[in-house]
C-alpha positions in Angstrom: 0.0 0.0 0.0 1.2 3.5 -0.8 2.1 5.9 2.1 0.3 8.8 0.4 -3.1 7.5 1.6 -3.7 8.6 5.1 -6.9 6.7 5.5 -5.0 3.5 4.9 -2.7 4.3 7.8 -5.6 5.1 10.1 -5.5 4.0 13.7 -8.1 1.5 14.8 -9.8 2.9 17.9 -12.2 1.0 20.2 -15.9 2.0 20.0 -18.6 1.3 22.5 -21.6 -0.4 20.9 -24.9 1.4 21.5 -26.8 -1.8 22.3 -30.3 -0.5 21.8 -29.4 0.8 18.4 -29.3 -2.3 16.3 -30.9 -2.4 12.9 -31.2 -5.0 10.1 -28.0 -5.6 8.3 -26.2 -7.8 5.7 -23.6 -10.2 7.0 -20.9 -12.2 5.2 -22.1 -15.8 4.7 -25.8 -14.9 5.2 -27.5 -13.9 2.0 -30.7 -12.9 3.9 -29.0 -10.5 6.2 -28.7 -10.7 10.0 -29.3 -8.5 13.1 -26.4 -9.8 15.1 -24.1 -7.4 17.1 -20.3 -7.6 17.2 -18.9 -8.2 20.6 -16.1 -5.7 20.0 -16.1 -3.1 17.2 -13.6 -0.6 15.9 -13.5 1.7 12.9 -11.0 3.7 11.1 -10.4 7.3 12.0 -7.6 9.6 10.7 -6.6 13.1 9.8 -7.0 13.5 6.1 -7.1 16.3 3.6 -10.4 17.8 2.4 -12.3 16.0 -0.3 -11.3 16.8 -3.9 -13.7 19.2 -5.5 -12.3 19.5 -9.0 -12.8 16.5 -11.4 -9.7 15.1 -13.0 -9.6 15.8 -16.7 -6.3 14.4 -17.9 -6.5 11.1 -19.7 -2.9 10.1 -18.9 -2.9 7.6 -16.0 -1.9 9.0 -12.7 1.0 7.5 -10.7 -0.3 5.0 -8.2 0.5 7.2 -5.2 -1.4 10.2 -6.7 -4.3 8.0 -7.8 -4.7 6.5 -4.3 -4.5 9.9 -2.7 -7.2 11.3 -4.9 -9.4 8.3 -4.4 -9.1 8.5 -0.6 -9.7 12.2 -0.7 -12.8 11.9 -2.8 -14.8 9.9 -0.3 -14.5 12.6 2.5 -17.1 15.2 3.3 -17.2 17.9 5.8 -15.1 20.1 8.1 -11.7 18.5 8.9 -12.1 19.7 12.5 -15.4 18.0 13.1 -16.3 14.7 14.7 -16.0 11.6 12.5 -18.9 9.6 11.2 -17.5 6.6 9.5 -19.8 4.5 7.2 -18.8 0.9 6.4 -21.0 -0.2 3.5 -21.6 -2.6 0.6 -23.3 -1.3 -2.5 -25.3 -4.5 -3.0 -26.6 -4.8 0.6 -30.3 -3.8 0.6 -30.0 -2.5 4.2 -27.2 -0.2 3.1 -29.4 1.1 0.4 -32.3 1.4 2.8 -30.2 3.6 5.2 -28.7 5.6 2.3 -32.2 6.4 0.9 -33.7 7.3 4.2 -30.9 9.0 6.1 -27.9 10.1 3.9 -29.3 13.3 2.6 -30.5 14.3 6.1 -27.1 13.5 7.6 -25.5 15.8 5.0 -28.0 18.6 5.4 -28.2 18.6 9.2 -24.7 17.7 10.3 -22.1 17.7 7.5 -23.0 21.0 5.8 -23.2 22.9 9.1 -19.8 21.6 10.0 -20.8 19.4 12.9 -19.5 16.1 11.5 -17.0 14.8 9.0 -18.1 11.9 6.9 -16.1 9.1 5.3 -17.3 6.0 3.5 -15.1 2.9 3.9 -15.6 -0.1 1.6 -16.8 -3.4 3.1 -18.0 -5.5 0.1 -19.3 -8.8 1.4 -18.5 -12.2 -0.2 -22.2 -12.9 -0.6 -22.5 -10.1 -3.2 -20.8 -11.0 -6.5 -20.5 -7.4 -7.8 -19.9 -5.5 -4.6 -16.1 -5.4 -4.9 -16.2 -4.2 -8.5 -18.7 -1.5 -7.5 -16.4 -0.5 -4.6 -13.4 -0.2 -6.9 -15.4 1.8 -9.5 -16.7 4.2 -6.8 -13.2 4.9 -5.7 -12.2 5.6 -9.3 -15.1 8.1 -9.5 -13.8 9.6 -6.3 -10.4 10.1 -7.9 -12.3 12.5 -10.3 -14.2 14.2 -7.5 -17.5 12.4 -8.1 -17.5 9.7 -5.4 -20.8 10.6 -3.7 -22.7 11.1 -7.0 -21.5 7.8 -8.2 -22.4 6.1 -5.0 -25.9 7.5 -5.3 -26.2 6.0 -8.8 -25.0 2.6 -7.6 -27.6 2.4 -4.8 -30.3 3.6 -7.2 -29.5 0.6 -9.5 -29.1 -2.1 -6.9 -32.0 -4.2 -8.2 -30.6 -4.0 -11.7 -27.1 -5.0 -10.6 -28.5 -8.1 -8.7 -29.7 -9.6 -12.0 -26.5 -8.9 -14.0 -23.8 -11.4 -14.8 -21.4 -8.7 -15.9 -21.6 -5.4 -14.2 -18.8 -3.6 -16.1 -21.0 -2.1 -18.8 -23.2 -0.5 -16.2 -20.2 0.8 -14.2 -18.9 2.5 -17.3 -22.3 3.9 -18.2 -22.7 5.5 -14.8 -19.3 7.0 -15.3 -20.2 8.4 -18.7 -23.5 9.8 -17.2 -21.3 11.8 -14.7 -19.1 13.0 -17.6 -16.0 11.3 -16.1 -12.8 11.0 -18.1 -13.4 7.4 -19.3 -9.7 6.7 -20.2 -8.7 7.7 -16.7 -11.7 5.8 -15.2 -10.8 2.6 -17.1 -7.2 2.7 -16.1 -8.1 3.3 -12.5 -10.5 0.3 -12.5 -7.6 -1.9 -13.6 -5.2 -0.4 -11.1 -3.9 -2.9 -8.4 -3.3 0.2 -6.2 -7.1 0.9 -6.1 -7.9 -2.7 -5.5 -5.4 -2.6 -2.7 -7.1 0.4 -1.2 -10.4 -1.4 -1.2 -8.8 -4.5 0.3 -7.2 -2.3 3.0 -10.6 -1.1 4.0 -11.9 -4.6 4.3 -8.9 -5.8 6.3 -9.0 -2.9 8.7 -12.7 -3.5 9.3 -12.3 -7.3 9.6 -9.5 -7.1 12.1 -11.7 -4.7 14.1 -14.5 -7.3 14.3 -16.9 -5.7 11.8 -18.9 -8.4 10.1 -22.0 -6.7 8.8 -23.2 -3.8 6.7 -24.1 -1.1 7.2 -21.9 -0.4 10.3 -21.2 3.1 11.6 -18.6 4.6 13.9 -20.2 7.8 15.2 -17.6 9.5 17.3 -16.9 7.1 20.1 -19.9 4.8 19.4 -20.6 2.0 17.1 -24.0 1.4 15.5 -24.9 -1.6 13.5 -27.6 -1.8 10.9 -30.1 0.4 9.1 -31.6 2.0 12.2 -34.4 4.7 11.7 -33.2 8.2 11.2 -34.6 9.4 14.5 -32.4 6.9 16.3 -29.4 7.7 14.2 -29.8 11.4 14.9 -29.9 10.7 18.6 -26.7 8.6 18.3 -25.0 11.5 16.5 -26.2 14.1 19.0 -25.1 11.9 21.9 -21.7 11.4 20.3 -21.3 15.1 19.7 -21.9 15.8 23.4 -19.3 13.2 24.4 -16.8 14.6 21.9 -17.3 18.1 23.2 -16.9 16.9 26.8 -13.7 15.1 25.9 -12.3 18.0 24.0 -13.0 20.3 26.9 -11.0 17.9 29.1 -8.2 17.6 26.5 -8.9 13.9 25.8 -10.9 14.0 22.6 -8.5 15.2 19.9 -8.7 12.2 17.5 -12.5 12.0 17.6 -13.0 15.6 16.9 -10.9 15.9 13.8 -7.3 16.2 15.1 -4.5 13.8 14.1 -5.0 10.2 15.2 -1.9 8.3 16.1 -1.2 5.4 13.7 
């Protein structure tokens, strides 16, 4: 893995599970999903540069280090000083789509845009979903051109179509064209071992931390599993913000509120 990607070097910090907040989720090895809770859970947090805002227009392939840096950067939203909300998700998981459709825009509008939280999406494609890893790679390549979140929206919107496909590549390319991405750069990125490695690094970090299902969220110091209702999710965010402010006031909350985490 290339050192330029700060998210790949993120420290894994312990998170307390909010036991009452447990929603339906997809789990590796269970095609129907599950509502189990991990005994111990951690998620990646790190200081990282703000998300790229300008699409990449050059067709020449980027060096691996620059490509990985742009892909990492493209999946970040929000004030770099704000409390982290980390999403671990799978584009083929119906519960991930359920949460995305019901809560994502509200999270952005009520917490990200006002500068209360900083959002990052980590990849956790499950082995029960045949196209999830290819989708994860493609989304990172869209992120390298500054369009991660729009591409993610498109993938979730076409989840039912993807489920029936034997080859998802034509759809992934079509979504990129719809977003007016540089297709030469996008194709080279999708074939890049460095981007595949970036996705695998997300998976390995989450797996070592005990994450087994999607969606899973690290909200400040708390871990939430499953597609819980927005009202419950909002309460979790508000609670975590109070805890983060309290820790910051005591001088103990630096990593959770946007300062550098120690690798």
